[in-house]
C-alpha positions as CSV (number, residue, x, y, z in Angstrom):
1,M,87.9,121.5,117.6
2,K,85.9,118.2,119.1
3,Q,87.1,116.2,116.1
4,N,91.1,117.4,116.9
5,I,90.4,115.7,120.3
6,K,88.6,112.3,118.3
7,I,91.9,112.4,116.6
8,S,93.8,112.3,119.5
9,I,92.3,110.0,120.9
10,I,92.5,107.5,118.0
11,I,96.4,108.2,118.0
12,S,96.5,107.3,121.6
13,V,94.7,104.3,121.6
14,L,97.1,103.1,118.7
15,A,100.0,103.7,120.5
16,M,98.6,101.3,123.2
17,G,99.3,98.7,120.4
18,T,95.5,98.0,119.3
19,M,96.6,94.7,117.5
20,S,96.2,90.7,118.0
21,S,98.5,88.3,117.2
22,A,97.5,84.9,114.7
23,R,99.8,83.0,117.3
24,A,100.1,83.8,120.9
25,D,104.3,85.0,120.6
26,T,106.1,87.4,122.1
27,E,107.8,88.1,118.6
28,G,104.6,88.9,117.5
29,D,103.7,91.3,120.5
30,R,106.8,93.1,120.1
31,M,106.7,93.6,116.0
32,A,103.2,94.5,116.9
33,G,103.8,97.2,119.1
34,A,106.5,98.4,117.1
35,V,104.6,99.3,114.1
36,S,101.9,100.3,115.6
37,N,104.6,102.4,118.0
38,Y,105.7,104.1,114.9
39,V,103.0,104.9,113.5
40,A,101.7,106.4,116.2
41,G,104.6,108.9,116.8
42,V,104.6,110.1,112.8
43,M,101.2,110.6,113.2
44,K,101.3,113.1,116.2
45,G,104.4,114.9,114.8
46,L,101.8,115.3,111.6
47,Q,99.2,116.7,113.9
48,G,101.3,119.3,115.2
49,V,101.5,120.5,112.2
50,A,97.9,120.0,110.9
51,D,97.0,122.2,113.5
52,Q,99.1,125.1,113.1
53,Q,96.5,124.6,110.3
54,P,99.3,125.3,107.3
55,T,98.9,127.5,104.5
56,V,100.7,127.6,100.8
57,D,102.8,130.3,102.4
58,T,103.1,128.5,105.7
59,F,103.6,125.0,104.9
60,R,107.3,124.8,105.3
61,T,107.8,126.6,108.1
62,Q,106.0,124.9,109.9
63,M,106.3,121.4,108.5
64,K,110.4,121.9,109.3
65,P,110.7,120.5,112.8
66,F,108.7,117.6,111.9
67,V,111.1,116.7,109.1
68,E,113.9,117.5,110.5
69,A,112.9,115.0,113.5
70,T,111.8,112.3,111.7
71,P,114.3,110.1,109.4
72,G,113.8,108.9,106.3
73,V,111.5,111.8,105.2
74,F,111.2,111.4,101.2
75,G,108.7,114.6,101.0
76,A,105.8,115.8,102.9
77,S,103.0,118.0,100.9
78,L,100.0,120.1,101.6
79,I,96.9,118.8,100.3
80,D,93.6,120.8,99.4
81,T,90.3,119.0,100.3
82,N,89.6,117.9,96.1
83,F,93.2,115.7,96.8
84,V,95.1,117.9,94.9
85,I,99.1,118.7,95.9
86,R,98.7,122.7,97.0
87,Q,102.5,122.8,98.6
88,V,105.2,120.9,98.1
89,Y,107.9,120.8,101.2
90,Y,111.4,120.3,98.7
91,R,111.2,122.9,96.4
92,R,112.7,120.0,94.3
93,D,109.4,118.8,93.7
94,F,107.6,122.0,92.5
95,L,106.2,119.9,89.5
96,A,103.9,118.6,91.7
97,V,101.9,121.0,92.8
98,G,98.7,120.8,91.4
99,F,99.1,117.1,90.7
100,D,95.6,115.4,91.2
101,L,95.7,112.5,93.3
102,K,92.3,110.7,92.4
103,R,94.3,109.8,89.3
104,V,96.4,107.7,91.6
105,S,94.1,104.6,91.1
106,E,95.9,102.7,95.0
107,L,94.7,106.1,96.5
108,D,90.6,105.9,95.3
109,Y,90.1,103.6,98.8
110,F,91.3,106.9,100.7
111,W,89.8,109.4,98.7
112,K,86.2,108.0,99.6
113,L,86.9,107.2,103.0
114,I,88.4,111.1,103.5
115,Q,85.6,112.6,102.1
116,K,83.5,110.6,104.9
117,K,85.6,110.5,108.0
118,P,89.0,112.9,107.4
119,E,90.9,111.2,110.2
120,P,94.5,110.0,109.8
121,Q,95.7,107.7,106.9
122,L,98.2,105.0,106.5
123,S,98.6,103.7,102.8
124,E,100.2,100.4,101.7
125,P,104.2,100.7,101.1
126,G,104.1,101.5,97.4
127,H,106.5,99.7,95.3
128,G,108.1,102.2,93.6
129,S,109.5,102.5,90.3
130,L,112.6,104.0,88.1
131,I,111.8,107.7,89.3
132,Q,110.5,107.1,92.6
133,P,111.9,104.6,95.5
134,R,109.7,102.6,97.5
135,L,107.8,104.8,100.2
136,V,105.0,105.1,103.0
137,A,102.7,107.4,103.1
138,M,101.1,108.6,105.9
139,R,98.1,111.8,105.8
140,Y,96.9,113.3,108.7
141,P,93.5,115.8,108.3
142,I,93.5,119.5,109.0
143,M,90.2,120.3,111.1
144,V,89.1,123.8,111.6
145,N,86.0,124.3,114.3
146,G,85.3,120.4,113.4
147,R,85.7,121.2,109.2
148,F,87.7,119.9,107.1
149,K,90.1,122.2,106.0
150,G,93.2,119.9,103.9
151,I,95.3,117.4,105.0
152,V,99.5,117.0,106.0
153,S,101.0,114.5,104.1
154,V,104.7,112.7,104.4
155,M,106.3,110.2,102.6
156,I,109.2,108.1,104.1
157,H,111.3,105.4,102.7
158,T,110.1,102.6,103.2
159,D,113.8,101.1,104.0
160,D,113.8,103.3,106.8
161,F,110.2,102.4,107.9
162,L,111.5,99.0,107.9
163,K,115.0,99.4,110.1
164,A,112.8,101.8,112.7
165,V,110.2,98.7,113.6
166,G,112.9,96.0,113.2
167,L,112.0,93.9,110.0
168,D,114.6,95.0,108.2
169,N,116.9,92.0,110.2
170,C,114.3,89.0,109.6
171,S,115.5,87.0,106.7
172,A,112.0,87.0,105.6
173,F,108.4,88.7,106.2
174,K,105.5,89.7,104.0
175,I,103.2,93.6,104.6
176,I,99.2,92.8,103.9
177,C,97.3,95.6,103.7
178,L,93.7,95.0,103.1
179,G,94.2,91.5,102.1
180,K,96.9,92.4,99.5
181,L,100.7,92.4,99.5
182,A,102.0,94.7,99.9
183,E,106.3,94.3,100.5
184,E,107.8,91.2,101.0
185,K,111.4,89.8,101.2
186,G,112.9,86.1,101.1
187,E,110.4,83.2,101.7
188,L,108.7,82.4,105.2
189,A,108.9,79.1,106.5
190,A,106.1,76.6,107.2
191,K,106.3,78.1,110.6
192,Y,106.5,82.2,111.1
193,H,105.2,84.6,113.5
194,E,101.9,86.6,112.8
195,S,100.7,89.6,113.5
196,K,97.2,91.7,113.0
197,L,96.9,95.4,113.1
198,S,94.0,97.9,113.0
199,L,96.5,100.8,112.0
200,P,94.8,104.6,110.7
201,S,92.2,104.0,107.9
202,T,93.6,100.4,107.2
203,E,94.2,96.7,108.4
204,W,97.8,95.2,108.2
205,V,99.0,92.1,109.4
206,I,102.7,91.1,109.4
207,Q,104.4,88.1,108.9
208,F,107.6,87.6,109.6
209,Q,110.6,85.2,110.7
210,K,114.2,86.0,112.1
């Protein structure tokens, strides 16, 4: 219970926009607020599912309201404490059941972190491939009496995320996650807006121009 309260406080702080702007300008502040509020909203939805303590049998039913209310959902999954997928929302993804996420090197940081601190996580936008589109992943821990019992995860199309926060209308932008370039469009001019954000289990820098 205490852990859930702690996580709720984290999300509340995030919703208020715990960010700083490298340059004091309204566009930078607006973008930082839009991203923080979007992530906080998705995390709040995931928290609602995690608080129901979903199981392999109940996951799809409990996840359905969240998926239907969240634009751009590509997929969702129930993950155990060993970072193995135990259930998927869409039946088409059945082959993912049993997949060990520890095999994904890009998730090493998050796997190690959630073992030490089971808290909400936002992954960097994925570059995509021929068989998988560009996605943004978010994860929320399932806590029972203060004990880590699993993870509820969702993957959202990157384009839907960009549209939700207004980056889709920018002529150029870069999203830098934990010091690494994760997503970009166009070429930035010498002067641009920059926002630094503290987000769940990560740090983002967004550079953009209209």
